N, CA, C and O atoms as a printed pandas DataFrame, in Angstrom:
     atom_number atom_name residue_name chain_id  residue_number  x_coord  y_coord  z_coord
0              1         N          PHE        A               1   65.257  129.166 -114.638
1              2        CA          PHE        A               1   64.314  128.995 -114.205
2              3         C          PHE        A               1   63.055  128.217 -115.512
3              4         O          PHE        A               1   63.243  128.052 -116.717
4              5         N          THR        A               2   62.229  127.991 -114.953
5              6        CA          THR        A               2   61.585  126.722 -116.295
6              7         C          THR        A               2   60.037  128.017 -116.426
7              8         O          THR        A               2   59.467  128.727 -115.597
8              9         N          PRO        A               3   59.887  127.809 -117.699
9             10        CA          PRO        A               3   58.317  129.082 -117.794
10            11         C          PRO        A               3   57.226  128.889 -116.820
11            12         O          PRO        A               3   56.989  127.804 -116.288
12            13         N          GLY        A               4   56.670  129.812 -116.637
13            14        CA          GLY        A               4   55.820  129.642 -115.091
14            15         C          GLY        A               4   56.022  129.983 -114.375
15            16         O          GLY        A               4   55.086  130.405 -113.696
16            17         N          ASP        A               5   57.516  130.136 -113.811
17            18        CA          ASP        A               5   58.247  130.164 -112.301
18            19         C          ASP        A               5   57.698  131.539 -112.058
19            20         O          ASP        A               5   57.095  132.220 -112.888
20            21         N          GLY        A               6   58.055  131.949 -110.492
21            22        CA          GLY        A               6   58.011  133.417 -110.551
22            23         C          GLY        A               6   59.099  133.713 -109.584
23            24         O          GLY        A               6   60.108  133.069 -109.299
24            25         N          ILE        A               7   58.525  135.137 -109.043
25            26        CA          ILE        A               7   59.723  135.256 -107.749
26            27         C          ILE        A               7   59.048  136.159 -106.846
27            28         O          ILE        A               7   58.084  136.837 -107.201
28            29         N          ASP        A               8   59.487  136.175 -105.813
29            30        CA          ASP        A               8   58.103  136.108 -104.608
30            31         C          ASP        A               8   60.103  136.337 -103.590
31            32         O          ASP        A               8   61.084  135.656 -103.293
32            33         N          ILE        A               9   59.288  138.572 -103.413
33            34        CA          ILE        A               9   60.351  139.078 -102.707
34            35         C          ILE        A               9   59.535  138.969 -101.659
35            36         O          ILE        A               9   58.314  139.002 -101.811
36            37         N          ILE        A              10   60.285  138.782 -100.109
37            38        CA          ILE        A              10   59.344  138.981  -99.292
38            39         C          ILE        A              10   60.277  139.913  -98.247
39            40         O          ILE        A              10   61.317  139.370  -97.874
40            41         N          VAL        A              11   60.053  141.012  -97.837
41            42        CA          VAL        A              11   61.370  141.480  -96.425
42            43         C          VAL        A              11   60.526  142.080  -95.526
43            44         O          VAL        A              11   59.758  143.026  -95.700
44            45         N          ASP        A              12   60.803  141.283  -94.327
45            46        CA          ASP        A              12   60.197  141.342  -92.792
46            47         C          ASP        A              12   60.984  142.310  -92.647
47            48         O          ASP        A              12   60.146  142.876  -91.944
48            49         N          GLY        A              13   61.916  143.112  -92.660
49            50        CA          GLY        A              13   62.432  144.206  -92.057
50            51         C          GLY        A              13   64.263  145.035  -92.864
51            52         O          GLY        A              13   64.757  144.936  -93.987
52            53         N          ALA        A              14   64.788  145.868  -91.425
53            54        CA          ALA        A              14   65.502  146.302  -92.295
54            55         C          ALA        A              14   66.249  146.759  -90.631
55            56         O          ALA        A              14   65.647  147.262  -89.683
56            57         N          ARG        A              15   67.880  146.340  -90.719
57            58        CA          ARG        A              15   68.552  145.821  -89.464
58            59         C          ARG        A              15   69.048  147.543  -90.130
59            60         O          ARG        A              15   68.913  147.809  -91.324
60            61         N          GLY        A              16   69.958  149.166  -88.495
61            62        CA          GLY        A              16   70.777  149.572  -89.082
62            63         C          GLY        A              16   70.696  150.732  -89.693
63            64         O          GLY        A              16   71.639  151.333  -90.208
64            65         N          LEU        A              17   69.596  151.067  -89.651
65            66        CA          LEU        A              17   69.423  152.675  -90.274
66            67         C          LEU        A              17   70.031  153.715  -89.498
67            68         O          LEU        A              17   69.879  153.650  -88.278
68            69         N          PRO        A              18   70.455  154.323  -89.810
69            70        CA          PRO        A              18   70.880  155.684  -89.561
70            71         C          PRO        A              18   70.252  156.139  -88.087
71            72         O          PRO        A              18   69.258  155.614  -87.586
72            73         N          ASP        A              19   71.034  157.228  -87.486
73            74        CA          ASP        A              19   70.370  157.270  -85.955
74            75         C          ASP        A              19   69.555  158.668  -86.136
75            76         O          ASP        A              19   68.619  158.865  -85.361
76            77         N          ASN        A              20   69.823  159.517  -86.989
77            78        CA          ASN        A              20   68.795  160.341  -87.802
78            79         C          ASN        A              20   67.128  159.638  -88.299
79            80         O          ASN        A              20   66.061  160.159  -87.977
80            81         N          THR        A              21   67.257  158.443  -89.083
81            82        CA          THR        A              21   65.980  157.717  -89.484
82            83         C          THR        A              21   65.117  158.327  -88.880
83            84         O          THR        A              21   64.981  158.329  -87.656
84            85         N          GLY        A              22   64.390  158.956  -89.744
85            86        CA          GLY        A              22   62.495  158.867  -88.894
86            87         C          GLY        A              22   61.855  157.899  -89.217
87            88         O          GLY        A              22   62.291  156.762  -89.037
88            89         N          ALA        A              23   60.421  158.200  -89.886
89            90        CA          ALA        A              23   59.891  157.415  -90.613
90            91         C          ALA        A              23   60.198  156.891  -91.487
91            92         O          ALA        A              23   61.174  157.412  -92.026
92            93         N          SER        A              24   59.432  155.127  -92.453
93            94        CA          SER        A              24   60.092  154.992  -93.721
94            95         C          SER        A              24   59.957  154.395  -94.484
95            96         O          SER        A              24   59.387  153.402  -94.031
96            97         N          LYS        A              25   60.122  154.274  -95.598
97            98        CA          LYS        A              25   59.250  153.138  -96.349
98            99         C          LYS        A              25   60.038  152.470  -97.640
99           100         O          LYS        A              25   61.004  152.915  -98.259
100          101         N          ILE        A              26   59.497  151.583  -97.778
101          102        CA          ILE        A              26   60.803  150.658  -98.018
102          103         C          ILE        A              26   60.022  150.645  -99.929
103          104         O          ILE        A              26   58.852  150.589 -100.308
104          105         N          VAL        A              27   61.552  150.740 -100.822
105          106        CA          VAL        A              27   60.574  150.523 -102.379
106          107         C          VAL        A              27   61.293  149.666 -103.380
107          108         O          VAL        A              27   62.397  149.843 -103.895
108          109         N          VAL        A              28   60.137  148.381 -103.595
109          110        CA          VAL        A              28   61.090  147.428 -104.208
110          111         C          VAL        A              28   60.451  147.454 -105.781
111          112         O          VAL        A              28   59.252  147.396 -106.053
112          113         N          ARG        A              29   61.463  147.548 -106.644
113          114        CA          ARG        A              29   61.376  147.034 -107.846
114          115         C          ARG        A              29   62.402  146.326 -108.698
115          116         O          ARG        A              29   63.613  146.540 -108.652
116          117         N          ALA        A              30   61.898  145.618 -109.337
117          118        CA          ALA        A              30   63.108  144.821 -110.758
118          119         C          ALA        A              30   63.048  145.523 -112.026
119          120         O          ALA        A              30   62.167  146.266 -112.460
120          121         N          ILE        A              31   63.955  145.216 -112.452
121          122        CA          ILE        A              31   64.601  146.174 -114.120
122          123         C          ILE        A              31   65.317  145.047 -114.796
123          124         O          ILE        A              31   65.723  144.163 -114.042
124          125         N          ALA        A              32   65.470  144.958 -115.650
125          126        CA          ALA        A              32   66.240  144.102 -116.726
126          127         C          ALA        A              32   65.530  144.743 -118.459
127          128         O          ALA        A              32   64.462  144.934 -119.040
128          129         N          ASP        A              33   67.158  144.870 -118.663
129          130        CA          ASP        A              33   67.802  146.270 -120.130
130          131         C          ASP        A              33   66.656  146.978 -119.803
131          132         O          ASP        A              33   65.474  146.907 -120.139
132          133         N          ARG        A              34   67.510  147.893 -118.834
133          134        CA          ARG        A              34   67.028  149.450 -118.371
134          135         C          ARG        A              34   65.075  149.688 -118.316
135          136         O          ARG        A              34   64.557  150.804 -118.282
136          137         N          ARG        A              35   64.172  148.183 -118.320
137          138        CA          ARG        A              35   63.033  148.670 -117.578
138          139         C          ARG        A              35   62.199  148.342 -116.387
139          140         O          ARG        A              35   62.682  147.939 -115.329
140          141         N          THR        A              36   61.259  148.483 -116.545
141          142        CA          THR        A              36   60.690  147.741 -114.928
142          143         C          THR        A              36   60.593  146.648 -115.500
143          144         O          THR        A              36   60.795  146.530 -116.709
144          145         N          VAL        A              37   60.277  145.701 -114.750
145          146        CA          VAL        A              37   59.652  144.318 -114.689
146          147         C          VAL        A              37   58.749  144.108 -113.836
147          148         O          VAL        A              37   59.007  143.953 -112.642
148          149         N          GLY        A              38   57.501  144.072 -114.351
149          150        CA          GLY        A              38   56.772  143.764 -113.482
150          151         C          GLY        A              38   55.872  145.782 -112.490
151          152         O          GLY        A              38   55.599  146.914 -112.889
152          153         N          GLU        A              39   55.808  145.067 -111.264
153          154        CA          GLU        A              39   55.243  146.971 -110.814
154          155         C          GLU        A              39   55.866  146.683 -109.663
155          156         O          GLU        A              39   56.000  145.632 -109.037
156          157         N          GLU        A              40   56.326  148.088 -109.436
157          158        CA          GLU        A              40   56.291  148.703 -108.007
158          159         C          GLU        A              40   56.382  148.501 -106.869
159          160         O          GLU        A              40   57.589  148.723 -106.782
160          161         N          HIS        A              41   56.084  148.248 -105.868
161          162        CA          HIS        A              41   56.098  148.052 -104.529
162          163         C          HIS        A              41   56.160  148.377 -102.914
163          164         O          HIS        A              41   56.627  147.592 -102.088
164          165         N          SER        A              42   55.869  149.059 -102.753
165          166        CA          SER        A              42   56.403  149.398 -101.610
166          167         C          SER        A              42   55.736  149.449 -100.366
167          168         O          SER        A              42   54.509  149.509 -100.286
168          169         N          ALA        A              43   56.454  149.429  -99.446
169          170        CA          ALA        A              43   54.718  149.463  -97.849
170          171         C          ALA        A              43   55.748  150.423  -96.767
171          172         O          ALA        A              43   56.972  150.379  -96.889
172          173         N          PHE        A              44   55.067  151.285  -95.706
173          174        CA          PHE        A              44   55.420  151.478  -94.656
174          175         C          PHE        A              44   55.686  151.185  -93.731
175          176         O          PHE        A              44   54.882  150.391  -93.241
176          177         N          ALA        A              45   57.223  151.647  -92.601
177          178        CA          ALA        A              45   56.944  150.577  -91.255
178          179         C          ALA        A              45   55.805  149.927  -91.580
179          180         O          ALA        A              45   55.058  149.864  -92.556
180          181         N          ASP        A              46   55.899  149.305  -90.130
181          182        CA          ASP        A              46   55.066  149.410  -89.090
182          183         C          ASP        A              46   55.387  150.543  -87.686
183          184         O          ASP        A              46   56.354  150.775  -86.961
184          185         N          ILE        A              47   53.808  151.110  -87.829
185          186        CA          ILE        A              47   54.071  152.604  -86.655
186          187         C          ILE        A              47   54.833  151.644  -85.514
187          188         O          ILE        A              47   56.016  151.796  -85.208
188          189         N          GLU        A              48   54.143  150.852  -85.063
189          190        CA          GLU        A              48   55.181  150.468  -83.597
190          191         C          GLU        A              48   56.391  149.943  -83.629
191          192         O          GLU        A              48   57.004  149.573  -82.628
192          193         N          SER        A              49   56.771  149.887  -84.710
193          194        CA          SER        A              49   58.499  148.945  -84.791
194          195         C          SER        A              49   59.240  150.625  -85.039
195          196         O          SER        A              49   58.946  151.747  -85.450
196          197         N          SER        A              50   60.594  149.688  -84.354
197          198        CA          SER        A              50   61.758  150.760  -84.535
198          199         C          SER        A              50   62.491  151.141  -85.282
199          200         O          SER        A              50   63.324  150.535  -85.957
200          201         N          CYS        A              51   62.010  153.134  -85.163
201          202        CA          CYS        A              51   62.993  153.584  -86.602
202          203         C          CYS        A              51   64.189  153.003  -87.599
203          204         O          CYS        A              51   64.398  152.830  -88.800
204          205         N          PHE        A              52   64.790  152.831  -86.403
205          206        CA          PHE        A              52   66.067  151.729  -86.803
206          207         C          PHE        A              52   66.341  150.366  -87.280
207          208         O          PHE        A              52   67.291  149.958  -87.949
208          209         N          ASN        A              53   65.368  149.769  -86.827
209          210        CA          ASN        A              53   65.330  148.586  -87.061
210          211         C          ASN        A              53   63.850  148.880  -87.484
211          212         O          ASN        A              53   63.290  149.427  -86.535
212          213         N          PRO        A              54   62.968  148.718  -88.602
213          214        CA          PRO        A              54   61.959  148.802  -88.728
214          215         C          PRO        A              54   61.553  147.941  -89.449
215          216         O          PRO        A              54   62.076  147.653  -90.525
216          217         N          ARG        A              55   60.198  147.202  -88.791
217          218        CA          ARG        A              55   59.609  145.863  -89.614
218          219         C          ARG        A              55   58.810  146.261  -91.041
219          220         O          ARG        A              55   58.068  147.207  -90.781
220          221         N          TYR        A              56   58.713  145.927  -92.265
221          222        CA          TYR        A              56   58.029  146.047  -93.561
222          223         C          TYR        A              56   56.624  144.909  -93.856
223          224         O          TYR        A              56   55.467  145.204  -94.159
224          225         N          ASP        A              57   57.122  143.814  -93.677
225          226        CA          ASP        A              57   56.111  142.561  -94.157
226          227         C          ASP        A              57   55.752  143.114  -95.551
227          228         O          ASP        A              57   54.657  143.675  -95.575
228          229         N          LEU        A              58   56.362  143.086  -96.608
229          230        CA          LEU        A              58   56.074  143.040  -97.808
230          231         C          LEU        A              58   56.258  142.035  -98.029
231          232         O          LEU        A              58   56.672  141.212  -97.212
232          233         N          ARG        A              59   55.922  141.752  -99.552
233          234        CA          ARG        A              59   55.296  140.525 -100.400
234          235         C          ARG        A              59   55.226  141.251 -101.685
235          236         O          ARG        A              59   54.594  142.279 -101.926
236          237         N          SER        A              60   55.819  140.698 -102.309
237          238        CA          SER        A              60   55.898  141.334 -103.739
238          239         C          SER        A              60   56.686  140.377 -104.920
239          240         O          SER        A              60   57.910  140.259 -104.972
240          241         N          GLU        A              61   55.975  139.890 -105.611
241          242        CA          GLU        A              61   55.746  138.750 -106.425
242          243         C          GLU        A              61   55.718  139.076 -107.653
243          244         O          GLU        A              61   54.863  139.934 -107.873
244          245         N          LEU        A              62   56.437  138.670 -108.766
245          246        CA          LEU        A              62   57.283  138.491 -109.950
246          247         C          LEU        A              62   56.337  137.459 -110.715
247          248         O          LEU        A              62   56.521  136.261 -110.500
248          249         N          ARG        A              63   55.561  137.769 -111.396
249          250        CA          ARG        A              63   55.605  136.013 -112.400
250          251         C          ARG        A              63   55.265  136.669 -114.028
251          252         O          ARG        A              63   54.375  137.466 -114.322
252          253         N          ALA        A              64   56.343  136.007 -114.980
253          254        CA          ALA        A              64   56.689  135.549 -116.405
254          255         C          ALA        A              64   56.578  134.563 -116.996
255          256         O          ALA        A              64   56.755  133.527 -116.355
256          257         N          SER        A              65   56.250  134.466 -118.426
257          258        CA          SER        A              65   56.698  132.790 -118.223
258          259         C          SER        A              65   58.393  133.032 -119.147
259          260         O          SER        A              65   59.017  132.167 -119.763
260          261         N          SER        A              66   58.639  133.994 -119.013
261          262        CA          SER        A              66   61.131  133.945 -118.101
262          263         C          SER        A              66   60.943  134.792 -118.014
263          264         O          SER        A              66   59.957  135.418 -118.405
264          265         N          PHE        A              67   62.151  135.236 -117.269
265          266        CA          PHE        A              67   62.946  136.507 -117.108
266          267         C          PHE        A              67   63.835  136.610 -117.558
267          268         O          PHE        A              67   64.248  135.517 -117.943
268          269         N          ASP        A              68   64.720  137.702 -117.853
269          270        CA          ASP        A              68   66.604  137.691 -118.615
270          271         C          ASP        A              68   67.177  137.980 -117.238
271          272         O          ASP        A              68   66.913  138.650 -116.240
272          273         N          PRO        A              69   68.373  136.880 -117.830
273          274        CA          PRO        A              69   69.100  136.752 -116.153
274          275         C          PRO        A              69   70.345  137.707 -116.036
275          276         O          PRO        A              69   71.415  137.519 -115.457
276          277         N          THR        A              70   69.800  139.007 -116.904
277          278        CA          THR        A              70   70.477  139.858 -116.054
278          279         C          THR        A              70   69.628  141.054 -115.148
279          280         O          THR        A              70   70.136  142.122 -114.807
280          281         N          THR        A              71   68.301  140.651 -114.857
281          282        CA          THR        A              71   66.866  141.122 -113.584
282          283         C          THR        A              71   68.156  141.107 -112.705
283          284         O          THR        A              71   68.998  140.267 -112.387
284          285         N          THR        A              72   67.860  142.756 -112.399
285          286        CA          THR        A              72   68.211  143.359 -110.698
286          287         C          THR        A              72   67.656  143.769 -109.840
287          288         O          THR        A              72   67.837  144.985 -109.905
288          289         N          ILE        A              73   66.896  143.494 -108.796
289          290        CA          ILE        A              73   66.331  143.770 -107.978
290          291         C          ILE        A              73   66.771  144.720 -107.167
291          292         O          ILE        A              73   67.858  144.880 -106.612
292          293         N          LEU        A              74   65.469  145.526 -107.171
293          294        CA          LEU        A              74   66.708  147.516 -106.236
294          295         C          LEU        A              74   65.475  147.452 -105.238
295          296         O          LEU        A              74   64.318  147.076 -105.431
296          297         N          PHE        A              75   66.130  147.964 -104.068
297          298        CA          PHE        A              75   65.915  148.092 -102.983
298          299         C          PHE        A              75   65.999  148.714 -102.775
299          300         O          PHE        A              75   67.133  149.157 -102.956
300          301         N          ARG        A              76   64.846  149.772 -102.026
301          302        CA          ARG        A              76   65.420  151.573 -101.163
302          303         C          ARG        A              76   64.449  151.982  -99.975
303          304         O          ARG        A              76   63.224  151.886  -99.906
304          305         N          ILE        A              77   64.831  152.183  -99.598
305          306        CA          ILE        A              77   64.850  152.294  -97.875
306          307         C          ILE        A              77   64.114  154.157  -97.952
307          308         O          ILE        A              77   64.720  154.905  -97.185
308          309         N          ASP        A              78   63.404  154.583  -98.448
309          310        CA          ASP        A              78   63.418  156.242  -98.224
310          311         C          ASP        A              78   62.813  156.079  -96.442
311          312         O          ASP        A              78   62.222  155.305  -95.690
312          313         N          ALA        A              79   63.641  157.773  -96.507
313          314        CA          ALA        A              79   62.934  157.771  -94.769
314          315         C          ALA        A              79   63.028  159.257  -94.572
315          316         O          ALA        A              79   63.509  159.947  -95.471
316          317         N          LEU        A              80   62.652  159.723  -93.596
317          318        CA          LEU        A              80   62.432  161.184  -93.232
318          319         C          LEU        A              80   63.801  161.088  -92.371
319          320         O          LEU        A              80   64.178  160.133  -91.692
320          321         N          ASP        A              81   64.589  162.613  -92.628
321          322        CA          ASP        A              81   65.694  162.484  -91.968
322          323         C          ASP        A              81   64.711  163.140  -90.025
323          324         O          ASP        A              81   63.529  163.478  -89.953
324          325         N          GLU        A              82   65.481  163.113  -89.101
325          326        CA          GLU        A              82   64.783  163.494  -87.638
326          327         C          GLU        A              82   65.921  165.332  -87.923
327          328         O          GLU        A              82   65.447  166.354  -87.427
328          329         N          ASP        A              83   66.683  165.381  -88.363
329          330        CA          ASP        A              83   67.313  166.526  -88.381
330          331         C          ASP        A              83   67.198  167.613  -89.687
331          332         O          ASP        A              83   67.725  168.724  -89.615
332          333         N          ALA        A              84   66.474  167.178  -90.842
333          334        CA          ALA        A              84   66.153  168.321  -91.746
334          335         C          ALA        A              84   64.773  167.943  -91.701
335          336         O          ALA        A              84   64.236  166.958  -91.195
336          337         N          PRO        A              85   64.195  169.148  -92.477
337          338        CA          PRO        A              85   62.484  168.720  -93.352
338          339         C          PRO        A              85   62.167  168.095  -94.276
339          340         O          PRO        A              85   61.098  168.092  -94.886
340          341         N          MET        A              86   63.258  167.417  -94.463
341          342        CA          MET        A              86   63.380  166.812  -96.422
342          343         C          MET        A              86   63.570  164.611  -96.138
343          344         O          MET        A              86   63.812  163.954  -95.125
344          345         N          SER        A              87   63.355  164.277  -97.319
345          346        CA          SER        A              87   63.517  162.521  -97.332
346          347         C          SER        A              87   64.511  162.405  -97.795
347          348         O          SER        A              87   65.124  163.303  -98.373
348          349         N          ILE        A              88   64.827  161.428  -97.657
349          350        CA          ILE        A              88   66.297  161.090  -97.998
350          351         C          ILE        A              88   66.392  159.047  -98.074
351          352         O          ILE        A              88   65.764  158.248  -97.378
352          353         N          ALA        A              89   67.587  158.717  -99.372
353          354        CA          ALA        A              89   67.914  157.666  -99.654
354          355         C          ALA        A              89   68.346  156.971  -98.754
355          356         O          ALA        A              89   69.006  157.772  -98.092
356          357         N          THR        A              90   68.457  155.492  -98.021
357          358        CA          THR        A              90   69.146  154.985  -97.498
358          359         C          THR        A              90   70.462  153.618  -97.542
359          360         O          THR        A              90   71.547  153.348  -97.025
360          361         N          LYS        A              91   69.427  153.032  -98.581
361          362        CA          LYS        A              91   70.286  151.880  -98.813
362          363         C          LYS        A              91   69.094  151.340 -100.066
363          364         O          LYS        A              91   67.894  151.537 -100.253
364          365         N          HIS        A              92   70.406  150.406 -100.906
365          366        CA          HIS        A              92   69.691  150.449 -101.849
366          367         C          HIS        A              92   70.392  149.537 -102.544
367          368         O          HIS        A              92   71.619  149.538 -102.445
368          369         N          GLU        A              93   69.611  148.435 -103.515
369          370        CA          GLU        A              93   70.014  147.720 -104.770
370          371         C          GLU        A              93   70.910  145.889 -104.110
371          372         O          GLU        A              93   71.670  145.417 -103.264
372          373         N          ASP        A              94   70.112  145.575 -105.213
373          374        CA          ASP        A              94   70.850  143.797 -105.054
374          375         C          ASP        A              94   70.901  143.295 -106.455
375          376         O          ASP        A              94   70.140  143.816 -107.270
376          377         N          SER        A              95   71.886  142.133 -106.916
377          378        CA          SER        A              95   71.543  141.585 -108.279
378          379         C          SER        A              95   71.074  140.186 -107.944
379          380         O          SER        A              95   71.684  139.678 -107.004
380          381         N          MET        A              96   69.884  139.260 -108.645
381          382        CA          MET        A              96   69.474  138.167 -109.120
382          383         C          MET        A              96   70.593  137.425 -109.312
383          384         O          MET        A              96   70.871  136.352 -108.776
384          385         N          GLU        A              97   71.365  138.187 -110.282
385          386        CA          GLU        A              97   72.887  136.763 -111.537
386          387         C          GLU        A              97   72.637  136.359 -110.470
387          388         O          GLU        A              97   71.496  135.912 -110.346
388          389         N          HIS        A              98   73.812  136.314 -108.882
389          390        CA          HIS        A              98   74.448  134.484 -108.493
390          391         C          HIS        A              98   72.678  133.734 -108.051
391          392         O          HIS        A              98   72.732  132.810 -107.240
392          393         N          SER        A              99   71.723  133.995 -108.393
393          394        CA          SER        A              99   70.669  133.352 -107.430
394          395         C          SER        A              99   70.448  133.021 -109.146
395          396         O          SER        A              99   71.413  132.262 -109.064
396          397         N          VAL        A             100   70.234  132.963 -109.927
397          398        CA          VAL        A             100   69.768  132.323 -111.412
398          399         C          VAL        A             100   71.464  131.412 -111.696
399          400         O          VAL        A             100   71.344  130.256 -112.102
400          401         N          GLU        A             101   72.747  131.876 -111.508
401          402        CA          GLU        A             101   73.603  130.957 -111.649
402          403         C          GLU        A             101   73.109  129.576 -111.336
403          404         O          GLU        A             101   72.770  128.601 -112.006
404          405         N          HIS        A             102   73.229  129.966 -109.628
405          406        CA          HIS        A             102   73.026  129.015 -109.102
406          407         C          HIS        A             102   71.611  128.366 -109.616
407          408         O          HIS        A             102   70.992  127.873 -108.673
408          409         N          SER        A             103   71.272  128.304 -110.262
409          410        CA          SER        A             103   69.575  127.837 -109.917
410          411         C          SER        A             103   70.378  127.717 -111.019
411          412         O          SER        A             103   71.192  128.256 -110.269
412          413         N          LYS        A             104   71.445  127.413 -112.893
413          414        CA          LYS        A             104   70.998  126.445 -113.761
414          415         C          LYS        A             104   71.994  125.949 -113.068
415          416         O          LYS        A             104   71.843  124.730 -112.982
416          417         N          GLN        A             105   73.378  126.479 -112.286
417          418        CA          GLN        A             105   74.262  124.939 -112.238
418          419         C          GLN        A             105   73.256  123.509 -111.383
419          420         O          GLN        A             105   73.408  122.327 -111.695
420          421         N          SER        A             106   72.366  123.956 -110.402
421          422        CA          SER        A             106   71.761  122.870 -109.684
422          423         C          SER        A             106   70.916  122.081 -110.149
423          424         O          SER        A             106   70.618  120.987 -109.668
424          425         N          LYS        A             107   70.253  122.832 -111.598
425          426        CA          LYS        A             107   69.711  122.415 -112.439
426          427         C          LYS        A             107   70.153  120.917 -113.327
427          428         O          LYS        A             107   69.583  119.865 -113.616
428          429         N          LYS        A             108   71.858  121.687 -113.603
429          430        CA          LYS        A             108   72.773  120.737 -114.826
430          431         C          LYS        A             108   73.200  120.069 -113.292
431          432         O          LYS        A             108   74.385  119.886 -113.571
432          433         N          GLN        A             109   73.097  119.643 -112.070
433          434        CA          GLN        A             109   73.446  118.591 -111.475
434          435         C          GLN        A             109   72.825  117.266 -110.728
435          436         O          GLN        A             109   73.294  116.331 -110.078
436          437         N          GLN        A             110   71.593  117.659 -111.141
437          438        CA          GLN        A             110   70.435  117.036 -110.748
438          439         C          GLN        A             110   70.127  115.970 -111.719
439          440         O          GLN        A             110   69.955  116.339 -112.880
440          441         N          PRO        A             111   69.994  114.302 -111.363
441          442        CA          PRO        A             111   69.538  113.382 -112.264
442          443         C          PRO        A             111   68.739  113.623 -113.178
443          444         O          PRO        A             111   67.787  114.244 -112.705
444          445         N          LYS        A             112   68.579  113.378 -114.730
445          446        CA          LYS        A             112   67.961  113.014 -115.118
446          447         C          LYS        A             112   66.560  111.881 -115.572
447          448         O          LYS        A             112   65.965  112.032 -116.639
């Protein structure tokens, strides 16, 4: 990354949630060195979408002068369990490490 670059996180939806999933919400946040980077963002599923393949249409922007290369993006889906009166977390976690490394390699390969 170069100074002033940012990260855009776009979540259109989810696929293949468990059969007992009811209404759901996605929560996205970035963590580096045991601290949250920027703000936590969340969105409820579109009421007209399927419970098993919900649409969230979430856009989150992280802006900073620099980012720690160990930054991890966490995706958590909170859902109501249709069979029990409690919420459950169904899926989460992805890492930016690969995209940061790819970005560094791409810059090395570019002519100067």
